[in-house]
MMTF fields as JSON, N, C-alpha, C and O atoms, coordinates in Angstrom:
{
  "mmtfVersion": "1.0.0",
  "mmtfProducer": "UNKNOWN",
  "numBonds": 259,
  "numAtoms": 260,
  "numGroups": 65,
  "numChains": 1,
  "numModels": 1,
  "chainsPerModel": [1],
  "groupsPerChain": [65],
  "chainIdList": ["A"],
  "bondAtomList": [4, 2, 8, 6, 12, 10, 16, 14, 20, 18, 24, 22, 28, 26, 32, 30, 36, 34, 40, 38, 44, 42, 48, 46, 52, 50, 56, 54, 60, 58, 64, 62, 68, 66, 72, 70, 76, 74, 80, 78, 84, 82, 88, 86, 92, 90, 96, 94, 100, 98, 104, 102, 108, 106, 112, 110, 116, 114, 120, 118, 124, 122, 128, 126, 132, 130, 136, 134, 140, 138, 144, 142, 148, 146, 152, 150, 156, 154, 160, 158, 164, 162, 168, 166, 172, 170, 176, 174, 180, 178, 184, 182, 188, 186, 192, 190, 196, 194, 200, 198, 204, 202, 208, 206, 212, 210, 216, 214, 220, 218, 224, 222, 228, 226, 232, 230, 236, 234, 240, 238, 244, 242, 248, 246, 252, 250, 256, 254],
  "bondOrderList": [1, 1, 1, 1, 1, 1, 1, 1, 1, 1, 1, 1, 1, 1, 1, 1, 1, 1, 1, 1, 1, 1, 1, 1, 1, 1, 1, 1, 1, 1, 1, 1, 1, 1, 1, 1, 1, 1, 1, 1, 1, 1, 1, 1, 1, 1, 1, 1, 1, 1, 1, 1, 1, 1, 1, 1, 1, 1, 1, 1, 1, 1, 1, 1],
  "groupList": [{"groupName": "MET", "atomNameList": ["N", "CA", "C", "O"], "elementList": ["N", "C", "C", "O"], "formalChargeList": [0, 0, 0, 0], "bondAtomList": [1, 0, 2, 1, 3, 2], "bondOrderList": [1, 1, 2], "singleLetterCode": "M", "chemCompType": "L-PEPTIDE LINKING"}, {"groupName": "ALA", "atomNameList": ["N", "CA", "C", "O"], "elementList": ["N", "C", "C", "O"], "formalChargeList": [0, 0, 0, 0], "bondAtomList": [1, 0, 2, 1, 3, 2], "bondOrderList": [1, 1, 2], "singleLetterCode": "A", "chemCompType": "L-PEPTIDE LINKING"}, {"groupName": "LYS", "atomNameList": ["N", "CA", "C", "O"], "elementList": ["N", "C", "C", "O"], "formalChargeList": [0, 0, 0, 0], "bondAtomList": [1, 0, 2, 1, 3, 2], "bondOrderList": [1, 1, 2], "singleLetterCode": "K", "chemCompType": "L-PEPTIDE LINKING"}, {"groupName": "ARG", "atomNameList": ["N", "CA", "C", "O"], "elementList": ["N", "C", "C", "O"], "formalChargeList": [0, 0, 0, 0], "bondAtomList": [1, 0, 2, 1, 3, 2], "bondOrderList": [1, 1, 2], "singleLetterCode": "R", "chemCompType": "L-PEPTIDE LINKING"}, {"groupName": "LEU", "atomNameList": ["N", "CA", "C", "O"], "elementList": ["N", "C", "C", "O"], "formalChargeList": [0, 0, 0, 0], "bondAtomList": [1, 0, 2, 1, 3, 2], "bondOrderList": [1, 1, 2], "singleLetterCode": "L", "chemCompType": "L-PEPTIDE LINKING"}, {"groupName": "TYR", "atomNameList": ["N", "CA", "C", "O"], "elementList": ["N", "C", "C", "O"], "formalChargeList": [0, 0, 0, 0], "bondAtomList": [1, 0, 2, 1, 3, 2], "bondOrderList": [1, 1, 2], "singleLetterCode": "Y", "chemCompType": "L-PEPTIDE LINKING"}, {"groupName": "VAL", "atomNameList": ["N", "CA", "C", "O"], "elementList": ["N", "C", "C", "O"], "formalChargeList": [0, 0, 0, 0], "bondAtomList": [1, 0, 2, 1, 3, 2], "bondOrderList": [1, 1, 2], "singleLetterCode": "V", "chemCompType": "L-PEPTIDE LINKING"}, {"groupName": "GLU", "atomNameList": ["N", "CA", "C", "O"], "elementList": ["N", "C", "C", "O"], "formalChargeList": [0, 0, 0, 0], "bondAtomList": [1, 0, 2, 1, 3, 2], "bondOrderList": [1, 1, 2], "singleLetterCode": "E", "chemCompType": "L-PEPTIDE LINKING"}, {"groupName": "GLN", "atomNameList": ["N", "CA", "C", "O"], "elementList": ["N", "C", "C", "O"], "formalChargeList": [0, 0, 0, 0], "bondAtomList": [1, 0, 2, 1, 3, 2], "bondOrderList": [1, 1, 2], "singleLetterCode": "Q", "chemCompType": "L-PEPTIDE LINKING"}, {"groupName": "GLY", "atomNameList": ["N", "CA", "C", "O"], "elementList": ["N", "C", "C", "O"], "formalChargeList": [0, 0, 0, 0], "bondAtomList": [1, 0, 2, 1, 3, 2], "bondOrderList": [1, 1, 2], "singleLetterCode": "G", "chemCompType": "PEPTIDE LINKING"}, {"groupName": "ASN", "atomNameList": ["N", "CA", "C", "O"], "elementList": ["N", "C", "C", "O"], "formalChargeList": [0, 0, 0, 0], "bondAtomList": [1, 0, 2, 1, 3, 2], "bondOrderList": [1, 1, 2], "singleLetterCode": "N", "chemCompType": "L-PEPTIDE LINKING"}, {"groupName": "CYS", "atomNameList": ["N", "CA", "C", "O"], "elementList": ["N", "C", "C", "O"], "formalChargeList": [0, 0, 0, 0], "bondAtomList": [1, 0, 2, 1, 3, 2], "bondOrderList": [1, 1, 2], "singleLetterCode": "C", "chemCompType": "L-PEPTIDE LINKING"}, {"groupName": "ILE", "atomNameList": ["N", "CA", "C", "O"], "elementList": ["N", "C", "C", "O"], "formalChargeList": [0, 0, 0, 0], "bondAtomList": [1, 0, 2, 1, 3, 2], "bondOrderList": [1, 1, 2], "singleLetterCode": "I", "chemCompType": "L-PEPTIDE LINKING"}, {"groupName": "ASP", "atomNameList": ["N", "CA", "C", "O"], "elementList": ["N", "C", "C", "O"], "formalChargeList": [0, 0, 0, 0], "bondAtomList": [1, 0, 2, 1, 3, 2], "bondOrderList": [1, 1, 2], "singleLetterCode": "D", "chemCompType": "L-PEPTIDE LINKING"}, {"groupName": "PRO", "atomNameList": ["N", "CA", "C", "O"], "elementList": ["N", "C", "C", "O"], "formalChargeList": [0, 0, 0, 0], "bondAtomList": [1, 0, 2, 1, 3, 2], "bondOrderList": [1, 1, 2], "singleLetterCode": "P", "chemCompType": "L-PEPTIDE LINKING"}, {"groupName": "THR", "atomNameList": ["N", "CA", "C", "O"], "elementList": ["N", "C", "C", "O"], "formalChargeList": [0, 0, 0, 0], "bondAtomList": [1, 0, 2, 1, 3, 2], "bondOrderList": [1, 1, 2], "singleLetterCode": "T", "chemCompType": "L-PEPTIDE LINKING"}, {"groupName": "TRP", "atomNameList": ["N", "CA", "C", "O"], "elementList": ["N", "C", "C", "O"], "formalChargeList": [0, 0, 0, 0], "bondAtomList": [1, 0, 2, 1, 3, 2], "bondOrderList": [1, 1, 2], "singleLetterCode": "W", "chemCompType": "L-PEPTIDE LINKING"}, {"groupName": "SER", "atomNameList": ["N", "CA", "C", "O"], "elementList": ["N", "C", "C", "O"], "formalChargeList": [0, 0, 0, 0], "bondAtomList": [1, 0, 2, 1, 3, 2], "bondOrderList": [1, 1, 2], "singleLetterCode": "S", "chemCompType": "L-PEPTIDE LINKING"}, {"groupName": "PHE", "atomNameList": ["N", "CA", "C", "O"], "elementList": ["N", "C", "C", "O"], "formalChargeList": [0, 0, 0, 0], "bondAtomList": [1, 0, 2, 1, 3, 2], "bondOrderList": [1, 1, 2], "singleLetterCode": "F", "chemCompType": "L-PEPTIDE LINKING"}],
  "groupTypeList": [0, 1, 2, 3, 4, 5, 2, 6, 7, 8, 9, 2, 10, 4, 4, 9, 6, 11, 9, 9, 4, 1, 7, 5, 4, 10, 12, 13, 14, 15, 12, 6, 3, 12, 4, 16, 4, 12, 12, 17, 4, 18, 5, 9, 15, 9, 6, 6, 4, 5, 18, 12, 11, 1, 4, 6, 4, 14, 2, 2, 17, 7, 6, 12, 2],
  "groupIdList": [1, 2, 3, 4, 5, 6, 7, 8, 9, 10, 11, 12, 13, 14, 15, 16, 17, 18, 19, 20, 21, 22, 23, 24, 25, 26, 27, 28, 29, 30, 31, 32, 33, 34, 35, 36, 37, 38, 39, 40, 41, 42, 43, 44, 45, 46, 47, 48, 49, 50, 51, 52, 53, 54, 55, 56, 57, 58, 59, 60, 61, 62, 63, 64, 65],
  "secStructList": [7, 7, 7, 7, 7, 7, 5, 7, 1, 1, 1, 7, 1, 1, 1, 1, 2, 2, 2, 2, 2, 2, 2, 2, 2, 6, 1, 7, 2, 2, 2, 2, 2, 2, 2, 2, 2, 2, 2, 2, 2, 2, 2, 1, 2, 2, 2, 2, 2, 2, 2, 2, 2, 2, 2, 2, 1, 7, 5, 2, 2, 2, 2, 7, 7],
  "xCoordList": [-12.979, -11.671, -10.945, -11.521, -9.714, -8.923, -8.49, -8.283, -8.36, -7.896, -6.393, -5.627, -6.003, -4.604, -4.146, -4.912, -2.928, -2.326, -1.547, -0.732, -1.79, -1.152, -1.053, -1.581, -0.371, -0.292, -1.389, -1.652, -2.019, -3.045, -2.369, -1.309, -3.031, -2.51, -3.326, -2.804, -4.616, -5.474, -5.681, -5.956, -5.546, -5.744, -4.517, -4.612, -3.383, -2.167, -1.534, -1.653, -0.88, -0.176, 1.308, 1.89, 1.918, 3.343, 3.571, 3.794, 3.516, 3.735, 2.543, 2.587, 1.501, 0.297, 0.229, -0.732, 1.22, 1.243, 0.114, -0.602, -0.047, -1.088, -2.48, -3.364, -2.688, -3.969, -4.28, -5.416, -3.302, -3.484, -3.75, -4.592, -3.046, -3.272, -4.664, -5.326, -5.096, -6.437, -7.525, -8.522, -7.323, -8.294, -8.294, -9.356, -7.146, -7.048, -7.769, -8.45, -7.615, -8.237, -9.666, -10.371, -10.082, -11.401, -11.626, -12.663, -10.655, -10.775, -10.354, -9.877, -10.532, -10.176, -8.669, -7.959, -8.15, -6.699, -6.08, -4.903, -6.851, -6.316, -5.935, -4.953, -6.705, -6.397, -5.091, -4.265, -4.903, -3.664, -2.472, -1.412, -2.636, -1.536, -1.158, 0.023, -2.155, -1.872, -1.17, -0.206, -1.655, -1.001, 0.432, 1.335, 0.635, 1.982, 2.908, 4.08, 2.385, 3.171, 3.56, 4.699, 2.627, 2.913, 3.973, 4.891, 3.859, 4.862, 6.218, 7.24, 6.224, 7.493, 8.141, 9.357, 7.335, 7.874, 8.384, 9.429, 7.66, 8.03, 8.999, 9.813, 8.938, 9.778, 10.839, 11.85, 10.628, 11.634, 11.646, 12.296, 10.961, 11.0, 9.948, 10.004, 9.01, 7.933, 8.415, 7.875, 9.41, 9.936, 10.595, 10.353, 11.41, 12.107, 11.082, 11.165, 10.124, 9.108, 8.261, 7.88, 7.964, 7.18, 7.896, 7.284, 9.178, 9.921, 10.159, 10.248, 10.263, 10.351, 9.038, 9.041, 7.916, 6.605, 6.447, 5.91, 6.901, 6.801, 7.579, 7.174, 8.671, 9.456, 8.875, 8.958, 8.292, 7.856, 6.424, 6.151, 5.515, 4.115, 3.87, 4.447, 3.014, 2.672, 1.623, 0.957, 1.487, 0.454, -0.898, -0.978, -1.95, -3.303, -3.609, -4.25, -3.153, -3.425, -2.717, -3.146, -1.63, -0.923, -1.594, -1.467, -2.309, -2.948, -4.334, -4.692, -5.13, -6.522, -6.624, -6.373, -6.989, -7.088, -8.434, -8.696],
  "yCoordList": [-8.272, -8.491, -7.154, -6.179, -7.109, -5.875, -5.575, -6.477, -4.279, -3.893, -4.21, -3.971, -4.747, -5.099, -4.449, -4.35, -4.015, -3.434, -4.506, -5.199, -4.655, -5.705, -5.268, -4.22, -6.071, -5.852, -6.685, -7.816, -6.118, -6.872, -7.628, -7.248, -8.708, -9.512, -9.353, -9.506, -9.045, -8.801, -7.297, -6.606, -6.809, -5.384, -4.546, -3.323, -5.179, -4.408, -3.911, -4.554, -2.787, -2.264, -2.587, -3.041, -2.356, -2.644, -3.775, -4.92, -3.464, -4.481, -4.646, -5.496, -3.864, -4.025, -3.188, -3.307, -2.337, -1.535, -0.51, -0.394, 0.222, 1.267, 0.642, 1.206, -0.487, -1.174, -1.615, -1.484, -2.126, -2.537, -1.358, -1.438, -0.262, 0.938, 1.511, 2.002, 1.444, 1.917, 1.068, 1.603, -0.233, -1.086, -0.793, -0.791, -0.548, -0.219, 1.073, 1.173, 2.083, 3.391, 3.456, 4.445, 2.406, 2.32, 3.456, 4.118, 3.68, 4.68, 4.041, 2.906, 4.774, 4.301, 4.191, 5.127, 3.082, 2.921, 3.984, 4.311, 4.524, 5.548, 6.816, 7.477, 7.147, 8.304, 8.098, 9.007, 6.911, 6.603, 6.641, 7.16, 6.097, 6.111, 7.531, 7.843, 8.386, 9.773, 10.515, 11.246, 10.323, 10.971, 10.467, 11.246, 9.171, 8.611, 9.176, 9.448, 9.348, 9.939, 11.386, 11.788, 12.158, 13.548, 13.608, 14.425, 12.762, 12.726, 12.349, 12.915, 11.387, 10.966, 12.079, 12.267, 12.804, 13.868, 15.065, 15.626, 15.457, 16.669, 16.43, 17.302, 15.287, 15.06, 13.984, 13.958, 13.113, 12.089, 10.901, 9.904, 10.954, 9.836, 8.777, 7.672, 9.093, 8.163, 6.883, 5.812, 6.969, 5.782, 4.835, 3.628, 5.395, 4.587, 3.963, 2.782, 4.779, 4.298, 3.194, 2.243, 3.31, 2.302, 0.952, -0.074, 0.955, -0.311, -0.883, -2.102, -0.044, -0.538, -1.233, -2.326, -0.577, -1.192, -2.506, -3.472, -2.548, -3.763, -4.91, -6.067, -4.608, -5.649, -6.078, -7.249, -5.138, -5.382, -5.916, -6.795, -5.399, -5.775, -7.196, -7.606, -7.948, -9.285, -9.205, -8.183, -10.285, -10.353, -10.621, -11.171, -10.218, -10.391, -11.846, -12.157, -12.744, -14.181, -14.746, -15.756, -14.087, -14.513, -14.033, -14.659, -12.919, -12.322, -12.88, -13.226, -12.971, -13.406, -14.865, -15.19, -15.719, -17.136, -17.675, -18.861],
  "zCoordList": [14.606, 14.007, 13.872, 13.389, 14.288, 14.234, 12.8, 11.988, 12.52, 11.18, 11.078, 12.011, 9.934, 9.693, 8.407, 7.448, 8.38, 7.19, 6.472, 7.082, 5.165, 4.368, 2.932, 2.563, 2.1, 0.656, -0.003, 0.405, -1.016, -1.768, -2.911, -3.408, -3.299, -4.41, -5.673, -6.777, -5.518, -6.678, -6.81, -5.829, -8.022, -8.282, -7.981, -7.877, -7.843, -7.559, -8.865, -9.908, -8.792, -9.956, -9.892, -10.878, -8.749, -8.637, -7.626, -8.018, -6.365, -5.341, -4.387, -3.498, -4.552, -3.741, -2.492, -1.731, -2.248, -1.024, -1.006, -0.011, -2.082, -2.119, -2.037, -1.391, -2.663, -2.581, -1.164, -0.706, -0.479, 0.926, 1.828, 2.723, 1.609, 2.405, 2.138, 3.052, 0.898, 0.534, 1.223, 1.707, 1.26, 1.962, 3.44, 4.062, 4.019, 5.447, 5.772, 6.792, 4.884, 5.101, 4.524, 4.722, 3.818, 3.2, 2.205, 2.238, 1.323, 0.244, -1.062, -1.087, -2.144, -3.483, -3.629, -3.263, -4.152, -4.335, -5.239, -5.086, -6.173, -7.058, -6.295, -6.632, -5.283, -4.451, -3.713, -3.635, -3.173, -2.439, -3.399, -3.047, -4.606, -5.587, -6.001, -6.154, -6.18, -6.562, -5.42, -5.649, -4.198, -3.054, -2.874, -2.566, -3.064, -2.937, -4.012, -3.75, -5.204, -6.284, -5.971, -6.208, -5.446, -5.085, -3.992, -4.068, -2.986, -1.924, -2.487, -2.1, -3.404, -4.005, -4.829, -4.78, -5.575, -6.427, -5.634, -5.962, -4.6, -3.867, -2.732, -2.429, -2.101, -0.948, -1.181, -0.48, -2.139, -2.485, -1.567, -1.882, -0.448, 0.482, 0.162, 0.701, -0.688, -0.997, -1.652, -1.377, -2.507, -3.196, -2.188, -2.199, -1.342, -0.327, 0.643, 0.98, 1.075, 1.985, 1.355, 2.038, 0.064, -0.645, -0.62, -0.323, -0.928, -0.969, 0.42, 0.568, 1.438, 2.799, 3.178, 3.745, 2.854, 3.109, 2.35, 2.891, 1.123, 0.308, 0.95, 0.839, 1.607, 2.253, 3.599, 3.97, 4.32, 5.686, 5.783, 6.6, 4.964, 5.073, 4.568, 3.561, 5.265, 4.78, 3.664, 3.502, 2.904, 1.892, 2.554, 3.652, 1.853, 2.394, 2.69, 3.694, 1.816, 2.018, 3.258, 3.815, 3.687, 4.88, 6.151, 7.203, 6.054, 7.226, 7.451, 8.577, 6.378, 6.485, 6.035, 4.874, 6.959, 6.64, 6.986, 6.783]
}
């Protein structure tokens, strides 16, 4: 089965994007959230990118059946 990028529904804090990315990369979601926060603070594009991902990525239940 191919790896798919999606939003998680369980264990999400905001919209599930970081949790889905963490599952895709097989790392702890906290690390992804901290890195996303750092990118958002220093570059400002993280917030916009997060909401674009939230709109574009499917939910895990829609991908895995």
